[in-house]
N, C-alpha and C positions, 0 to 999 in steps of 0.2 A: 693732669700732668702729661698723660699720653697724647692728648690733643695738642698741647703746647709743643711737645717734641715733634709731632707731625707737622705743625705749622713752621717750626724752624727748618725742618728738612725741606718742606715745600718752598720756603723763601730762598734757601740756599740753592736749590735746583733752579728756581726761576731766575735768580741773579746771575747764574752761569750762562744764560742765553740772551744777551742783549741783541737787538736787531740793528742792522745797518742798511738803510734803504730797503731794497728787496733782497730775498734770498739769492736771486740770480746775480744781482749786482755785487753782493758780498762774495760769492764764490769766485767772481772774476777779479776781485780787488786784492791788491797786495797787503791790505790792512787786515790785521788780525785783532780780534776782540776777546776779552776775558772779563767776565763779570764776577762780582763777589759782594757779600753783605757782611757787615760787622755790627756788633752791638756796641753801644757807647756805655762805658763804665766810668763812673765818677767816684772818686774816693778822696780822702784827706790824708796827706802824708804826715810824718812825725813833726814837721815844722808848722803844721796847720794850714798848709797850702792845698788848694783844690787841684787834684790831678785827674785829667780826663784821658782815657785810653780807649782804643778800638780793639775789641776782643772777639774771638769766635763766639757766636751766639750759643748759649746753652739753654737755660730756661728763660723764656721771655714771657712777659705778661702785658696786658693792655697798659698803654702809657709809656712803655719802654721805647727808647730811641735807637734807631738803626741808621747806618750809612750804607747806601747802595753805590757801588763803584763799577766803572767799566774802564779797564785799561785798554789802550790801543797802541799798535805799533805798525809802522810801514816797513814791511820786509822786502819791498820791491826796489827797483832801480830808478823809479821816477816819482816825482811828487804827486800826491793825490789831492786834488782841490775840491772844496765843498763837500767833504765826506760827512754824511749824516748818521748820527748814532741815536737810535730811539729806544727808550726803555719803557715798557709798560709798568705801571705802579700796581703791585699786587693788591688784591681786594682786602687782604688782611692788614694793610697799612694805609696811612694817609700821608701826604706830603707834609713835612714839618712846617710850622708857622714861621720859622726863621729861615726858611729856604731862600736862596738868592731870588729877589723879586724880578731879576732880569732873565730867569730861566724861561725857556720856551716850553710851554705845556699845552696839553689838550685836556678838555673836560668832556669830550664826546667820543672817546674811543679812537682818537687819532684822525678824525675827519677835519677838524679845524685846529689851528695853532696860534699861540700868541702869549704875551705876558699874562699872568693870572689876573692882573688888575683890569685887563681889557676884555675878559671873557664873561659870558653869562650862561646860566642854565635855567631850565624850567623848574620852578618850585613845585611843591606838592599840589598846590591849587592851580597849576598851569601858568601862572604869571612868571615872567622872566625876573631873575634876581642876579646879583653879582655872584660870580663863581667864587668858591672858597677852597682852601687847601684840601679839604676832604673830598672835593669834586674831581680832583686831578686824576686822570686815567693814564696819562703818558707824559714823559719828559723827553725832550729832544735837544740835541746839540748839533750845530753845523760847524765842523772843523774847517776853517778857511783854507788851510794848506798843511799837509803832513809830508814833510820832506823824507827822502829815503833814509832809513835808519832812525828816524824820529819816533818817539813814543810819548805817551802822556796818559792822563786819567781825567775822567769826568765823574761827577758824583752828585747825589742828592740825599738830603736827610729825610727820614721818615719816622713816623710814630706808629706803634702797634695800636690798632683799633680796639 
């Protein structure tokens, strides 16, 4: 239980620091970022309907589903074009299998990027194989243009390993 609590704390701390380009570019940008992670809780209501809610993670175990989010806002007076938000995927989780297939991801620590279906990794025997959700190390979004005063959210689903 103590290790699970430490994992939740580490995931929350990690989610609070999404990256945007380089640290220098971010410090000069009017875009502010705020990261968060929520646990997905599914229950059945009195009418028998399945209800899904995002809640603060408490006790999480392998197989539990999380949603990592990054909120962004342009606090400046001019539009910001082609703003890149990059989130490392914590080692304790893997990208969920139902993640948007159009997500731009990396499986090599952020060196190369593409749709997961276009990426490969070296297998244990050294031969190349198709990359899988568990291989994803980073997720990246390029925001075409963020007008002054605009805000939004990017997110990806993950599963506790």
